[in-house]
CHARMM-style PDB file with segment names, atoms N, HN, CA, C and O in Angstrom:
ATOM      1  N   MET     1       0.849  -1.173   0.000  1.00  0.00      PROA
ATOM      2  CA  MET     1       0.000   0.000   0.000  1.00  0.00      PROA
ATOM      3  C   MET     1       0.898   1.241   0.000  1.00  0.00      PROA
ATOM      4  O   MET     1       1.770   1.359   0.861  1.00  0.00      PROA
ATOM      5  N   PRO     2       0.707   2.160  -0.935  1.00  0.00      PROA
ATOM      6  CA  PRO     2       1.553   3.356  -0.982  1.00  0.00      PROA
ATOM      7  C   PRO     2       1.255   4.322   0.168  1.00  0.00      PROA
ATOM      8  O   PRO     2       0.124   4.425   0.643  1.00  0.00      PROA
ATOM      9  N   PHE     3       2.282   5.008   0.589  1.00  0.00      PROA
ATOM     10  HN  PHE     3       3.200   4.924   0.203  1.00  0.00      PROA
ATOM     11  CA  PHE     3       2.139   6.026   1.629  1.00  0.00      PROA
ATOM     12  C   PHE     3       3.142   7.134   1.390  1.00  0.00      PROA
ATOM     13  O   PHE     3       4.136   6.956   0.686  1.00  0.00      PROA
ATOM     14  N   LYS     4       2.864   8.279   1.986  1.00  0.00      PROA
ATOM     15  HN  LYS     4       2.056   8.424   2.557  1.00  0.00      PROA
ATOM     16  CA  LYS     4       3.709   9.461   1.822  1.00  0.00      PROA
ATOM     17  C   LYS     4       4.267   9.866   3.177  1.00  0.00      PROA
ATOM     18  O   LYS     4       3.533   9.950   4.161  1.00  0.00      PROA
ATOM     19  N   ILE     5       5.562  10.115   3.219  1.00  0.00      PROA
ATOM     20  HN  ILE     5       6.158  10.046   2.419  1.00  0.00      PROA
ATOM     21  CA  ILE     5       6.219  10.627   4.420  1.00  0.00      PROA
ATOM     22  C   ILE     5       6.617  12.074   4.147  1.00  0.00      PROA
ATOM     23  O   ILE     5       7.260  12.374   3.140  1.00  0.00      PROA
ATOM     24  N   SER     6       6.233  12.955   5.044  1.00  0.00      PROA
ATOM     25  HN  SER     6       5.711  12.712   5.862  1.00  0.00      PROA
ATOM     26  CA  SER     6       6.580  14.374   4.950  1.00  0.00      PROA
ATOM     27  C   SER     6       7.352  14.770   6.201  1.00  0.00      PROA
ATOM     28  O   SER     6       6.905  14.523   7.321  1.00  0.00      PROA
ATOM     29  N   LEU     7       8.508  15.384   6.002  1.00  0.00      PROA
ATOM     30  HN  LEU     7       8.871  15.585   5.092  1.00  0.00      PROA
ATOM     31  CA  LEU     7       9.316  15.917   7.093  1.00  0.00      PROA
ATOM     32  C   LEU     7       9.455  17.413   6.887  1.00  0.00      PROA
ATOM     33  O   LEU     7       9.721  17.858   5.770  1.00  0.00      PROA
ATOM     34  N   SER     8       9.281  18.189   7.927  1.00  0.00      PROA
ATOM     35  HN  SER     8       9.064  17.827   8.834  1.00  0.00      PROA
ATOM     36  CA  SER     8       9.418  19.643   7.842  1.00  0.00      PROA
ATOM     37  C   SER     8      10.326  20.138   8.956  1.00  0.00      PROA
ATOM     38  O   SER     8      10.189  19.729  10.109  1.00  0.00      PROA
ATOM     39  N   ASN     9      11.251  21.018   8.604  1.00  0.00      PROA
ATOM     40  HN  ASN     9      11.362  21.350   7.668  1.00  0.00      PROA
ATOM     41  CA  ASN     9      12.100  21.669   9.589  1.00  0.00      PROA
ATOM     42  C   ASN     9      11.473  23.032   9.878  1.00  0.00      PROA
ATOM     43  O   ASN     9      11.601  23.962   9.082  1.00  0.00      PROA
ATOM     44  N   THR    10      10.798  23.142  11.014  1.00  0.00      PROA
ATOM     45  HN  THR    10      10.694  22.386  11.661  1.00  0.00      PROA
ATOM     46  CA  THR    10      10.140  24.399  11.381  1.00  0.00      PROA
ATOM     47  C   THR    10      10.979  25.224  12.344  1.00  0.00      PROA
ATOM     48  O   THR    10      10.527  26.253  12.847  1.00  0.00      PROA
ATOM     49  N   GLY    11      12.211  24.765  12.603  1.00  0.00      PROA
ATOM     50  HN  GLY    11      12.577  23.929  12.195  1.00  0.00      PROA
ATOM     51  CA  GLY    11      13.111  25.489  13.500  1.00  0.00      PROA
ATOM     52  C   GLY    11      14.071  26.370  12.727  1.00  0.00      PROA
ATOM     53  O   GLY    11      13.895  26.617  11.533  1.00  0.00      PROA
ATOM     54  N   THR    12      15.092  26.841  13.434  1.00  0.00      PROA
ATOM     55  HN  THR    12      15.235  26.640  14.403  1.00  0.00      PROA
ATOM     56  CA  THR    12      16.061  27.758  12.829  1.00  0.00      PROA
ATOM     57  C   THR    12      17.395  27.088  12.491  1.00  0.00      PROA
ATOM     58  O   THR    12      18.232  27.705  11.833  1.00  0.00      PROA
ATOM     59  N   GLU    13      17.615  25.850  12.921  1.00  0.00      PROA
ATOM     60  HN  GLU    13      16.934  25.348  13.455  1.00  0.00      PROA
ATOM     61  CA  GLU    13      18.866  25.133  12.673  1.00  0.00      PROA
ATOM     62  C   GLU    13      18.670  24.082  11.581  1.00  0.00      PROA
ATOM     63  O   GLU    13      17.632  23.422  11.543  1.00  0.00      PROA
ATOM     64  N   SER    14      19.649  23.919  10.697  1.00  0.00      PROA
ATOM     65  HN  SER    14      20.493  24.455  10.728  1.00  0.00      PROA
ATOM     66  CA  SER    14      19.589  22.838   9.717  1.00  0.00      PROA
ATOM     67  C   SER    14      20.092  21.551  10.363  1.00  0.00      PROA
ATOM     68  O   SER    14      20.850  21.593  11.332  1.00  0.00      PROA
ATOM     69  N   PHE    15      19.664  20.398   9.821  1.00  0.00      PROA
ATOM     70  HN  PHE    15      19.048  20.364   9.034  1.00  0.00      PROA
ATOM     71  CA  PHE    15      20.091  19.117  10.370  1.00  0.00      PROA
ATOM     72  C   PHE    15      20.030  18.029   9.310  1.00  0.00      PROA
ATOM     73  O   PHE    15      19.327  18.155   8.306  1.00  0.00      PROA
ATOM     74  N   LEU    16      20.781  16.957   9.552  1.00  0.00      PROA
ATOM     75  HN  LEU    16      21.351  16.855  10.367  1.00  0.00      PROA
ATOM     76  CA  LEU    16      20.790  15.769   8.721  1.00  0.00      PROA
ATOM     77  C   LEU    16      19.723  14.825   9.260  1.00  0.00      PROA
ATOM     78  O   LEU    16      19.637  14.624  10.472  1.00  0.00      PROA
ATOM     79  N   PHE    17      18.895  14.233   8.369  1.00  0.00      PROA
ATOM     80  HN  PHE    17      18.965  14.396   7.385  1.00  0.00      PROA
ATOM     81  CA  PHE    17      17.890  13.271   8.807  1.00  0.00      PROA
ATOM     82  C   PHE    17      18.130  11.932   8.135  1.00  0.00      PROA
ATOM     83  O   PHE    17      18.723  11.859   7.059  1.00  0.00      PROA
ATOM     84  N   LYS    18      17.659  10.866   8.789  1.00  0.00      PROA
ATOM     85  HN  LYS    18      17.177  10.926   9.664  1.00  0.00      PROA
ATOM     86  CA  LYS    18      17.740   9.509   8.247  1.00  0.00      PROA
ATOM     87  C   LYS    18      16.466   8.765   8.607  1.00  0.00      PROA
ATOM     88  O   LYS    18      15.935   8.913   9.708  1.00  0.00      PROA
ATOM     89  N   ILE    19      15.983   7.964   7.668  1.00  0.00      PROA
ATOM     90  HN  ILE    19      16.414   7.844   6.774  1.00  0.00      PROA
ATOM     91  CA  ILE    19      14.904   7.016   7.942  1.00  0.00      PROA
ATOM     92  C   ILE    19      15.506   5.642   7.677  1.00  0.00      PROA
ATOM     93  O   ILE    19      16.020   5.377   6.590  1.00  0.00      PROA
ATOM     94  N   ARG    20      15.438   4.767   8.687  1.00  0.00      PROA
ATOM     95  HN  ARG    20      15.020   4.982   9.570  1.00  0.00      PROA
ATOM     96  CA  ARG    20      16.040   3.451   8.493  1.00  0.00      PROA
ATOM     97  C   ARG    20      15.273   2.369   9.226  1.00  0.00      PROA
ATOM     98  O   ARG    20      14.574   2.622  10.208  1.00  0.00      PROA
ATOM     99  N   ASN    21      15.427   1.147   8.716  1.00  0.00      PROA
ATOM    100  HN  ASN    21      15.995   0.941   7.919  1.00  0.00      PROA
ATOM    101  CA  ASN    21      14.859  -0.034   9.342  1.00  0.00      PROA
ATOM    102  C   ASN    21      15.858  -0.503  10.387  1.00  0.00      PROA
ATOM    103  O   ASN    21      16.989  -0.854  10.051  1.00  0.00      PROA
ATOM    104  N   VAL    22      15.453  -0.512  11.649  1.00  0.00      PROA
ATOM    105  HN  VAL    22      14.535  -0.227  11.922  1.00  0.00      PROA
ATOM    106  CA  VAL    22      16.383  -0.880  12.724  1.00  0.00      PROA
ATOM    107  C   VAL    22      16.515  -2.389  12.872  1.00  0.00      PROA
ATOM    108  O   VAL    22      17.516  -2.864  13.408  1.00  0.00      PROA
ATOM    109  N   ASP    23      15.518  -3.162  12.404  1.00  0.00      PROA
ATOM    110  HN  ASP    23      14.705  -2.776  11.969  1.00  0.00      PROA
ATOM    111  CA  ASP    23      15.600  -4.620  12.493  1.00  0.00      PROA
ATOM    112  C   ASP    23      16.618  -5.183  11.509  1.00  0.00      PROA
ATOM    113  O   ASP    23      17.358  -6.111  11.838  1.00  0.00      PROA
ATOM    114  N   LYS    24      16.656  -4.622  10.302  1.00  0.00      PROA
ATOM    115  HN  LYS    24      16.056  -3.869  10.035  1.00  0.00      PROA
ATOM    116  CA  LYS    24      17.546  -5.134   9.254  1.00  0.00      PROA
ATOM    117  C   LYS    24      18.685  -4.169   8.939  1.00  0.00      PROA
ATOM    118  O   LYS    24      19.480  -4.428   8.035  1.00  0.00      PROA
ATOM    119  N   ASP    25      18.774  -3.060   9.673  1.00  0.00      PROA
ATOM    120  HN  ASP    25      18.128  -2.850  10.407  1.00  0.00      PROA
ATOM    121  CA  ASP    25      19.807  -2.037   9.481  1.00  0.00      PROA
ATOM    122  C   ASP    25      19.886  -1.591   8.019  1.00  0.00      PROA
ATOM    123  O   ASP    25      20.956  -1.594   7.411  1.00  0.00      PROA
ATOM    124  N   ILE    26      18.724  -1.204   7.465  1.00  0.00      PROA
ATOM    125  HN  ILE    26      17.854  -1.201   7.958  1.00  0.00      PROA
ATOM    126  CA  ILE    26      18.619  -0.739   6.084  1.00  0.00      PROA
ATOM    127  C   ILE    26      18.314   0.752   6.089  1.00  0.00      PROA
ATOM    128  O   ILE    26      17.341   1.188   6.705  1.00  0.00      PROA
ATOM    129  N   LEU    27      19.147   1.538   5.402  1.00  0.00      PROA
ATOM    130  HN  LEU    27      19.937   1.184   4.902  1.00  0.00      PROA
ATOM    131  CA  LEU    27      18.894   2.966   5.239  1.00  0.00      PROA
ATOM    132  C   LEU    27      17.868   3.141   4.122  1.00  0.00      PROA
ATOM    133  O   LEU    27      18.100   2.711   2.993  1.00  0.00      PROA
ATOM    134  N   VAL    28      16.738   3.771   4.434  1.00  0.00      PROA
ATOM    135  HN  VAL    28      16.550   4.121   5.352  1.00  0.00      PROA
ATOM    136  CA  VAL    28      15.675   3.997   3.457  1.00  0.00      PROA
ATOM    137  C   VAL    28      15.923   5.289   2.698  1.00  0.00      PROA
ATOM    138  O   VAL    28      15.844   5.312   1.469  1.00  0.00      PROA
ATOM    139  N   THR    29      16.222   6.360   3.415  1.00  0.00      PROA
ATOM    140  HN  THR    29      16.287   6.341   4.413  1.00  0.00      PROA
ATOM    141  CA  THR    29      16.519   7.653   2.800  1.00  0.00      PROA
ATOM    142  C   THR    29      17.230   8.534   3.808  1.00  0.00      PROA
ATOM    143  O   THR    29      17.152   8.301   5.015  1.00  0.00      PROA
ATOM    144  N   ASN    30      17.923   9.546   3.310  1.00  0.00      PROA
ATOM    145  HN  ASN    30      17.987   9.735   2.330  1.00  0.00      PROA
ATOM    146  CA  ASN    30      18.557  10.532   4.188  1.00  0.00      PROA
ATOM    147  C   ASN    30      18.727  11.832   3.420  1.00  0.00      PROA
ATOM    148  O   ASN    30      18.570  11.864   2.200  1.00  0.00      PROA
ATOM    149  N   GLY    31      19.047  12.897   4.129  1.00  0.00      PROA
ATOM    150  HN  GLY    31      19.175  12.871   5.121  1.00  0.00      PROA
ATOM    151  CA  GLY    31      19.243  14.194   3.503  1.00  0.00      PROA
ATOM    152  C   GLY    31      19.454  15.269   4.543  1.00  0.00      PROA
ATOM    153  O   GLY    31      19.531  14.989   5.740  1.00  0.00      PROA
ATOM    154  N   VAL    32      19.547  16.502   4.077  1.00  0.00      PROA
ATOM    155  HN  VAL    32      19.484  16.729   3.105  1.00  0.00      PROA
ATOM    156  CA  VAL    32      19.707  17.654   4.954  1.00  0.00      PROA
ATOM    157  C   VAL    32      18.485  18.548   4.795  1.00  0.00      PROA
ATOM    158  O   VAL    32      18.065  18.851   3.678  1.00  0.00      PROA
ATOM    159  N   LEU    33      17.922  18.963   5.916  1.00  0.00      PROA
ATOM    160  HN  LEU    33      18.262  18.717   6.824  1.00  0.00      PROA
ATOM    161  CA  LEU    33      16.812  19.922   5.908  1.00  0.00      PROA
ATOM    162  C   LEU    33      17.299  21.230   6.493  1.00  0.00      PROA
ATOM    163  O   LEU    33      17.666  21.300   7.666  1.00  0.00      PROA
ATOM    164  N   ASP    34      17.302  22.261   5.676  1.00  0.00      PROA
ATOM    165  HN  ASP    34      17.004  22.205   4.723  1.00  0.00      PROA
ATOM    166  CA  ASP    34      17.623  23.600   6.159  1.00  0.00      PROA
ATOM    167  C   ASP    34      16.393  24.186   6.845  1.00  0.00      PROA
ATOM    168  O   ASP    34      15.301  23.627   6.747  1.00  0.00      PROA
ATOM    169  N   SER    35      16.565  25.287   7.525  1.00  0.00      PROA
ATOM    170  HN  SER    35      17.453  25.740   7.604  1.00  0.00      PROA
ATOM    171  CA  SER    35      15.472  25.963   8.208  1.00  0.00      PROA
ATOM    172  C   SER    35      14.330  26.244   7.232  1.00  0.00      PROA
ATOM    173  O   SER    35      14.552  26.734   6.125  1.00  0.00      PROA
ATOM    174  N   LYS    36      13.110  25.929   7.657  1.00  0.00      PROA
ATOM    175  HN  LYS    36      12.929  25.531   8.557  1.00  0.00      PROA
ATOM    176  CA  LYS    36      11.873  26.160   6.884  1.00  0.00      PROA
ATOM    177  C   LYS    36      11.797  25.315   5.604  1.00  0.00      PROA
ATOM    178  O   LYS    36      11.020  25.637   4.705  1.00  0.00      PROA
ATOM    179  N   GLU    37      12.581  24.255   5.509  1.00  0.00      PROA
ATOM    180  HN  GLU    37      13.213  23.993   6.239  1.00  0.00      PROA
ATOM    181  CA  GLU    37      12.577  23.384   4.336  1.00  0.00      PROA
ATOM    182  C   GLU    37      11.789  22.113   4.645  1.00  0.00      PROA
ATOM    183  O   GLU    37      11.689  21.703   5.801  1.00  0.00      PROA
ATOM    184  N   SER    38      11.225  21.485   3.591  1.00  0.00      PROA
ATOM    185  HN  SER    38      11.307  21.818   2.652  1.00  0.00      PROA
ATOM    186  CA  SER    38      10.449  20.258   3.742  1.00  0.00      PROA
ATOM    187  C   SER    38      10.963  19.170   2.808  1.00  0.00      PROA
ATOM    188  O   SER    38      11.623  19.446   1.806  1.00  0.00      PROA
ATOM    189  N   TYR    39      10.646  17.930   3.160  1.00  0.00      PROA
ATOM    190  HN  TYR    39      10.110  17.706   3.974  1.00  0.00      PROA
ATOM    191  CA  TYR    39      10.981  16.760   2.354  1.00  0.00      PROA
ATOM    192  C   TYR    39       9.721  15.918   2.260  1.00  0.00      PROA
ATOM    193  O   TYR    39       9.111  15.607   3.284  1.00  0.00      PROA
ATOM    194  N   ASP    40       9.317  15.541   1.050  1.00  0.00      PROA
ATOM    195  HN  ASP    40       9.812  15.794   0.218  1.00  0.00      PROA
ATOM    196  CA  ASP    40       8.153  14.681   0.829  1.00  0.00      PROA
ATOM    197  C   ASP    40       8.565  13.556  -0.105  1.00  0.00      PROA
ATOM    198  O   ASP    40       9.251  13.793  -1.100  1.00  0.00      PROA
ATOM    199  N   LYS    41       8.151  12.333   0.208  1.00  0.00      PROA
ATOM    200  HN  LYS    41       7.594  12.141   1.016  1.00  0.00      PROA
ATOM    201  CA  LYS    41       8.431  11.213  -0.679  1.00  0.00      PROA
ATOM    202  C   LYS    41       7.324  10.182  -0.546  1.00  0.00      PROA
ATOM    203  O   LYS    41       6.836   9.906   0.550  1.00  0.00      PROA
ATOM    204  N   ILE    42       6.933   9.615  -1.694  1.00  0.00      PROA
ATOM    205  HN  ILE    42       7.329   9.839  -2.585  1.00  0.00      PROA
ATOM    206  CA  ILE    42       5.929   8.559  -1.728  1.00  0.00      PROA
ATOM    207  C   ILE    42       6.658   7.228  -1.845  1.00  0.00      PROA
ATOM    208  O   ILE    42       7.550   7.066  -2.678  1.00  0.00      PROA
ATOM    209  N   PHE    43       6.268   6.278  -0.998  1.00  0.00      PROA
ATOM    210  HN  PHE    43       5.543   6.410  -0.321  1.00  0.00      PROA
ATOM    211  CA  PHE    43       6.842   4.936  -0.986  1.00  0.00      PROA
ATOM    212  C   PHE    43       5.751   3.924  -1.314  1.00  0.00      PROA
ATOM    213  O   PHE    43       4.587   4.125  -0.970  1.00  0.00      PROA
ATOM    214  N   ASP    44       6.133   2.832  -1.983  1.00  0.00      PROA
ATOM    215  HN  ASP    44       7.079   2.669  -2.263  1.00  0.00      PROA
ATOM    216  CA  ASP    44       5.190   1.752  -2.281  1.00  0.00      PROA
ATOM    217  C   ASP    44       5.094   0.749  -1.143  1.00  0.00      PROA
ATOM    218  O   ASP    44       4.240  -0.136  -1.171  1.00  0.00      PROA
ATOM    219  N   GLY    45       5.933   0.871  -0.171  1.00  0.00      PROA
ATOM    220  HN  GLY    45       6.627   1.591  -0.148  1.00  0.00      PROA
ATOM    221  CA  GLY    45       5.924  -0.017   0.978  1.00  0.00      PROA
ATOM    222  C   GLY    45       7.341  -0.220   1.491  1.00  0.00      PROA
ATOM    223  O   GLY    45       8.317  -0.003   0.773  1.00  0.00      PROA
ATOM    224  N   PHE    46       7.433  -0.633   2.726  1.00  0.00      PROA
ATOM    225  HN  PHE    46       6.640  -0.810   3.309  1.00  0.00      PROA
ATOM    226  CA  PHE    46       8.713  -0.930   3.355  1.00  0.00      PROA
ATOM    227  C   PHE    46       8.728  -2.409   3.707  1.00  0.00      PROA
ATOM    228  O   PHE    46       7.669  -3.009   3.888  1.00  0.00      PROA
ATOM    229  N   PRO    47       9.920  -3.011   3.808  1.00  0.00      PROA
ATOM    230  CA  PRO    47      10.002  -4.358   4.354  1.00  0.00      PROA
ATOM    231  C   PRO    47       9.495  -4.354   5.803  1.00  0.00      PROA
ATOM    232  O   PRO    47       9.560  -3.334   6.489  1.00  0.00      PROA
ATOM    233  N   GLU    48       9.001  -5.482   6.244  1.00  0.00      PROA
ATOM    234  HN  GLU    48       8.948  -6.310   5.686  1.00  0.00      PROA
ATOM    235  CA  GLU    48       8.467  -5.599   7.597  1.00  0.00      PROA
ATOM    236  C   GLU    48       9.558  -5.288   8.619  1.00  0.00      PROA
ATOM    237  O   GLU    48      10.729  -5.598   8.398  1.00  0.00      PROA
ATOM    238  N   GLY    49       9.174  -4.679   9.728  1.00  0.00      PROA
ATOM    239  HN  GLY    49       8.223  -4.427   9.908  1.00  0.00      PROA
ATOM    240  CA  GLY    49      10.126  -4.381  10.792  1.00  0.00      PROA
ATOM    241  C   GLY    49       9.867  -3.029  11.425  1.00  0.00      PROA
ATOM    242  O   GLY    49       8.908  -2.337  11.085  1.00  0.00      PROA
ATOM    243  N   ALA    50      10.731  -2.668  12.343  1.00  0.00      PROA
ATOM    244  HN  ALA    50      11.511  -3.230  12.620  1.00  0.00      PROA
ATOM    245  CA  ALA    50      10.636  -1.394  13.046  1.00  0.00      PROA
ATOM    246  C   ALA    50      11.489  -0.350  12.329  1.00  0.00      PROA
ATOM    247  O   ALA    50      12.571  -0.652  11.825  1.00  0.00      PROA
ATOM    248  N   TYR    51      10.983   0.881  12.294  1.00  0.00      PROA
ATOM    249  HN  TYR    51      10.105   1.127  12.703  1.00  0.00      PROA
ATOM    250  CA  TYR    51      11.672   1.981  11.618  1.00  0.00      PROA
ATOM    251  C   TYR    51      11.885   3.134  12.576  1.00  0.00      PROA
ATOM    252  O   TYR    51      11.140   3.310  13.541  1.00  0.00      PROA
ATOM    253  N   VAL    52      12.921   3.922  12.293  1.00  0.00      PROA
ATOM    254  HN  VAL    52      13.526   3.780  11.510  1.00  0.00      PROA
ATOM    255  CA  VAL    52      13.222   5.088  13.108  1.00  0.00      PROA
ATOM    256  C   VAL    52      13.569   6.255  12.181  1.00  0.00      PROA
ATOM    257  O   VAL    52      14.217   6.083  11.149  1.00  0.00      PROA
ATOM    258  N   ILE    53      13.122   7.432  12.580  1.00  0.00      PROA
ATOM    259  HN  ILE    53      12.595   7.572  13.419  1.00  0.00      PROA
ATOM    260  CA  ILE    53      13.516   8.672  11.917  1.00  0.00      PROA
ATOM    261  C   ILE    53      14.410   9.407  12.904  1.00  0.00      PROA
ATOM    262  O   ILE    53      13.992   9.715  14.020  1.00  0.00      PROA
ATOM    263  N   SER    54      15.640   9.686  12.491  1.00  0.00      PROA
ATOM    264  HN  SER    54      15.980   9.436  11.584  1.00  0.00      PROA
ATOM    265  CA  SER    54      16.577  10.346  13.394  1.00  0.00      PROA
ATOM    266  C   SER    54      17.132  11.598  12.738  1.00  0.00      PROA
ATOM    267  O   SER    54      17.067  11.765  11.521  1.00  0.00      PROA
ATOM    268  N   TYR    55      17.680  12.476  13.575  1.00  0.00      PROA
ATOM    269  HN  TYR    55      17.733  12.340  14.564  1.00  0.00      PROA
ATOM    270  CA  TYR    55      18.310  13.684  13.048  1.00  0.00      PROA
ATOM    271  C   TYR    55      19.585  13.981  13.829  1.00  0.00      PROA
ATOM    272  O   TYR    55      19.715  13.639  15.005  1.00  0.00      PROA
ATOM    273  N   VAL    56      20.523  14.632  13.136  1.00  0.00      PROA
ATOM    274  HN  VAL    56      20.417  14.910  12.181  1.00  0.00      PROA
ATOM    275  CA  VAL    56      21.799  15.001  13.729  1.00  0.00      PROA
ATOM    276  C   VAL    56      22.094  16.441  13.331  1.00  0.00      PROA
ATOM    277  O   VAL    56      21.955  16.814  12.167  1.00  0.00      PROA
ATOM    278  N   VAL    57      22.495  17.232  14.291  1.00  0.00      PROA
ATOM    279  HN  VAL    57      22.608  16.929  15.237  1.00  0.00      PROA
ATOM    280  CA  VAL    57      22.890  18.620  14.036  1.00  0.00      PROA
ATOM    281  C   VAL    57      24.408  18.652  13.968  1.00  0.00      PROA
ATOM    282  O   VAL    57      25.083  18.147  14.865  1.00  0.00      PROA
ATOM    283  N   GLU    58      24.943  19.238  12.916  1.00  0.00      PROA
ATOM    284  HN  GLU    58      24.395  19.648  12.187  1.00  0.00      PROA
ATOM    285  CA  GLU    58      26.394  19.306  12.739  1.00  0.00      PROA
ATOM    286  C   GLU    58      26.883  20.741  12.904  1.00  0.00      PROA
ATOM    287  O   GLU    58      27.427  21.330  11.970  1.00  0.00      PROA
ATOM    288  N   GLU    59      26.689  21.290  14.075  1.00  0.00      PROA
ATOM    289  HN  GLU    59      26.247  20.811  14.834  1.00  0.00      PROA
ATOM    290  CA  GLU    59      27.126  22.652  14.402  1.00  0.00      PROA
ATOM    291  C   GLU    59      28.135  22.577  15.538  1.00  0.00      PROA
ATOM    292  O   GLU    59      28.088  21.655  16.353  1.00  0.00      PROA
ATOM    293  N   GLU    60      29.024  23.517  15.594  1.00  0.00      PROA
ATOM    294  HN  GLU    60      29.062  24.265  14.932  1.00  0.00      PROA
ATOM    295  CA  GLU    60      29.993  23.546  16.685  1.00  0.00      PROA
ATOM    296  C   GLU    60      29.396  24.100  17.964  1.00  0.00      PROA
ATOM    297  O   GLU    60      29.852  23.770  19.059  1.00  0.00      PROA
ATOM    298  N   GLU    61      28.386  24.932  17.835  1.00  0.00      PROA
ATOM    299  HN  GLU    61      28.015  25.200  16.946  1.00  0.00      PROA
ATOM    300  CA  GLU    61      27.733  25.496  19.012  1.00  0.00      PROA
ATOM    301  C   GLU    61      26.489  24.674  19.334  1.00  0.00      PROA
ATOM    302  O   GLU    61      25.991  23.923  18.495  1.00  0.00      PROA
ATOM    303  N   PHE    62      25.996  24.827  20.561  1.00  0.00      PROA
ATOM    304  HN  PHE    62      26.400  25.437  21.243  1.00  0.00      PROA
ATOM    305  CA  PHE    62      24.784  24.135  20.971  1.00  0.00      PROA
ATOM    306  C   PHE    62      23.603  24.684  20.168  1.00  0.00      PROA
ATOM    307  O   PHE    62      23.363  25.891  20.190  1.00  0.00      PROA
ATOM    308  N   PRO    63      22.856  23.825  19.457  1.00  0.00      PROA
ATOM    309  CA  PRO    63      21.717  24.318  18.666  1.00  0.00      PROA
ATOM    310  C   PRO    63      20.622  24.888  19.567  1.00  0.00      PROA
ATOM    311  O   PRO    63      20.338  24.346  20.635  1.00  0.00      PROA
ATOM    312  N   SER    64      20.016  25.980  19.124  1.00  0.00      PROA
ATOM    313  HN  SER    64      20.247  26.420  18.256  1.00  0.00      PROA
ATOM    314  CA  SER    64      19.047  26.657  19.971  1.00  0.00      PROA
ATOM    315  C   SER    64      17.599  26.373  19.591  1.00  0.00      PROA
ATOM    316  O   SER    64      16.714  26.505  20.436  1.00  0.00      PROA
ATOM    317  N   ASP    65      17.331  25.986  18.340  1.00  0.00      PROA
ATOM    318  HN  ASP    65      18.050  25.878  17.654  1.00  0.00      PROA
ATOM    319  CA  ASP    65      15.943  25.812  17.933  1.00  0.00      PROA
ATOM    320  C   ASP    65      15.808  24.711  16.883  1.00  0.00      PROA
ATOM    321  O   ASP    65      15.867  24.979  15.683  1.00  0.00      PROA
ATOM    322  N   ILE    66      15.626  23.468  17.344  1.00  0.00      PROA
ATOM    323  HN  ILE    66      15.578  23.251  18.319  1.00  0.00      PROA
ATOM    324  CA  ILE    66      15.447  22.336  16.438  1.00  0.00      PROA
ATOM    325  C   ILE    66      14.004  21.866  16.539  1.00  0.00      PROA
ATOM    326  O   ILE    66      13.520  21.528  17.619  1.00  0.00      PROA
ATOM    327  N   LYS    67      13.319  21.850  15.390  1.00  0.00      PROA
ATOM    328  HN  LYS    67      13.712  22.125  14.512  1.00  0.00      PROA
ATOM    329  CA  LYS    67      11.932  21.393  15.369  1.00  0.00      PROA
ATOM    330  C   LYS    67      11.724  20.556  14.109  1.00  0.00      PROA
ATOM    331  O   LYS    67      11.860  21.054  12.992  1.00  0.00      PROA
ATOM    332  N   LEU    68      11.396  19.286  14.301  1.00  0.00      PROA
ATOM    333  HN  LEU    68      11.285  18.882  15.209  1.00  0.00      PROA
ATOM    334  CA  LEU    68      11.134  18.370  13.196  1.00  0.00      PROA
ATOM    335  C   LEU    68       9.678  17.939  13.268  1.00  0.00      PROA
ATOM    336  O   LEU    68       9.231  17.404  14.283  1.00  0.00      PROA
ATOM    337  N   LYS    69       8.940  18.175  12.189  1.00  0.00      PROA
ATOM    338  HN  LYS    69       9.303  18.610  11.366  1.00  0.00      PROA
ATOM    339  CA  LYS    69       7.542  17.762  12.111  1.00  0.00      PROA
ATOM    340  C   LYS    69       7.467  16.588  11.133  1.00  0.00      PROA
ATOM    341  O   LYS    69       7.984  16.669  10.019  1.00  0.00      PROA
ATOM    342  N   VAL    70       6.815  15.487  11.559  1.00  0.00      PROA
ATOM    343  HN  VAL    70       6.395  15.421  12.464  1.00  0.00      PROA
ATOM    344  CA  VAL    70       6.704  14.281  10.741  1.00  0.00      PROA
ATOM    345  C   VAL    70       5.236  13.990  10.489  1.00  0.00      PROA
ATOM    346  O   VAL    70       4.412  14.056  11.402  1.00  0.00      PROA
ATOM    347  N   LYS    71       4.912  13.663   9.228  1.00  0.00      PROA
ATOM    348  HN  LYS    71       5.581  13.609   8.486  1.00  0.00      PROA
ATOM    349  CA  LYS    71       3.539  13.303   8.871  1.00  0.00      PROA
ATOM    350  C   LYS    71       3.604  12.095   7.938  1.00  0.00      PROA
ATOM    351  O   LYS    71       4.373  12.094   6.977  1.00  0.00      PROA
ATOM    352  N   VAL    72       2.794  11.059   8.219  1.00  0.00      PROA
ATOM    353  HN  VAL    72       2.169  11.060   9.000  1.00  0.00      PROA
ATOM    354  CA  VAL    72       2.712   9.870   7.386  1.00  0.00      PROA
ATOM    355  C   VAL    72       1.264   9.718   6.938  1.00  0.00      PROA
ATOM    356  O   VAL    72       0.348   9.682   7.760  1.00  0.00      PROA
ATOM    357  N   GLU    73       1.066   9.630   5.612  1.00  0.00      PROA
ATOM    358  HN  GLU    73       1.809   9.659   4.944  1.00  0.00      PROA
ATOM    359  CA  GLU    73      -0.286   9.515   5.050  1.00  0.00      PROA
ATOM    360  C   GLU    73      -0.396   8.256   4.201  1.00  0.00      PROA
ATOM    361  O   GLU    73       0.463   8.000   3.357  1.00  0.00      PROA
ATOM    362  N   LEU    74      -1.454   7.462   4.418  1.00  0.00      PROA
ATOM    363  HN  LEU    74      -2.152   7.670   5.103  1.00  0.00      PROA
ATOM    364  CA  LEU    74      -1.749   6.347   3.531  1.00  0.00      PROA
ATOM    365  C   LEU    74      -2.423   6.891   2.282  1.00  0.00      PROA
ATOM    366  O   LEU    74      -3.317   7.732   2.379  1.00  0.00      PROA
ATOM    367  N   LEU    75      -2.011   6.428   1.124  1.00  0.00      PROA
ATOM    368  HN  LEU    75      -1.285   5.745   1.046  1.00  0.00      PROA
ATOM    369  CA  LEU    75      -2.569   6.907  -0.132  1.00  0.00      PROA
ATOM    370  C   LEU    75      -3.492   5.855  -0.743  1.00  0.00      PROA
ATOM    371  O   LEU    75      -3.276   4.656  -0.568  1.00  0.00      PROA
ATOM    372  N   PRO    76      -4.511   6.304  -1.455  1.00  0.00      PROA
ATOM    373  CA  PRO    76      -5.445   5.347  -2.060  1.00  0.00      PROA
ATOM    374  C   PRO    76      -4.816   4.565  -3.204  1.00  0.00      PROA
ATOM    375  OT1 PRO    76      -5.475   3.722  -3.812  1.00  0.00      PROA
TER     376      PRO     76
END
């Protein structure tokens, strides 16, 4: 069944994101989201298992405003 994953960076710091299957250690997708930027992708399905969406900030100073919004929609 197809579904859409939307990630939005509503904060002021950019960050690296990853979506991966933790059971099989498979990287599904990754990228960088700058401030006020979004990522949308439609998938036809994932292999069975548990998944995690993670983010990493690559700044030398302590980040002050990190906000990640995640939305998953089933498509007809």
